[in-house]
N, C-alpha and C positions, 0 to 999 in steps of 0.2 A: 139923289145922284151926289153925296162925295166922292174926292176926287184931289188926286196931288201929281203935279209934276213931280219925276224923277231927279235927280240929279246926274241922267248918263242918255248920248246923246251921243249918236250913230254916222257913222258915214260909209259910203264902197268909195271905194278906189279897183282902180285896174291895178294899179301899185301900195299894195300899204304897208312897206316898209317903207315909200317916199315916203308916203303921205306924211309919217311918226316922224320921219326924220325932221320935216316940214316942220308938225307943233310943238319936236320938243325944242329946237332951236329959233325957231322963230315968238316961241310960245307961250316956251317952261313947263310944257308938260313933260312928267315923266313917264318909260315904258315901266307897264310895269304886269303886264302878261302876253305870255304870245304863242300863237298856235300858227301851226302852215297860212287857216282862212281867219283868220283876227287877231288885230293887235288894243293891248288895252291902254292908255292914258289917263294914270291918274293927275288930276291938277288937283288946288287947291278947293275950289268950289261944285268944282264941274269932273265928270267923265269924259273920255270922249274912249270910245271903238272905233274903229279900222279894217272892214269886211272888204275882203278880195270882194271884187265886183264890180257888170255897173255903178256907175250912181243915179240912185235916186235923190238925192240929195239928202239933209239932215236928217233923223228919225228922232223924234223926243220919245222919251215914257211916261206915257199916263199910266196913273196906279185909280181899278176903278174896284168897286162890289165884286164885278161879276162878267171876266171878257165874253161870254157869250152872251151875256144881255147888253154888254153897249154895242156888240158889235153889231148884231140883228137893228136894235136901234137906231146904230148911225146909220148904216146903211140903209133901214129906211125914209131916214133923212137926208139921203145926198148924195151920203159919200163913199168909196170902193174899197174893196179889199185889194191891198197890194202885195200881201207876201200873208198866207195864214200858216201854221206851222204848230198846230198841237202840239206834237210829241217835242217842240222846243222849250219851254212853248214860247210862241209869240206869235201875233194877229199885229200886222204891218197894217192900217187904215190912212187912206188919203182925204180930208174932207175937203168941201166946196171949195173953200177960199185955198186951196195944195200943200197946207201944211200935215206932214209925216211921224203921225207918234205909234208908237208901239203899246197895243194895253197890256199892262199885267195889273195881276190880282192881290 
């Protein structure tokens, strides 16, 4: 069951532009992409994505061998699915300790 954390972190904000401006001015990120629903900011060691919407808290990225197998195993062991969009693809999982991560393969 090997896995690895990615360099991407996602947050949500009602005002993605305002949030992006904060991270650019205060932490030195650079805006590298922008759509109506998401702003991409790249830094030296991590990438931050700001999605329009109500805050879930930070979402980390975890790469697994099989998203479906990991999702089933995690739910069986006390996790909940926060958002599941297989066509995107993304699957946000909240573990029993409050950490939210997007499973990718």
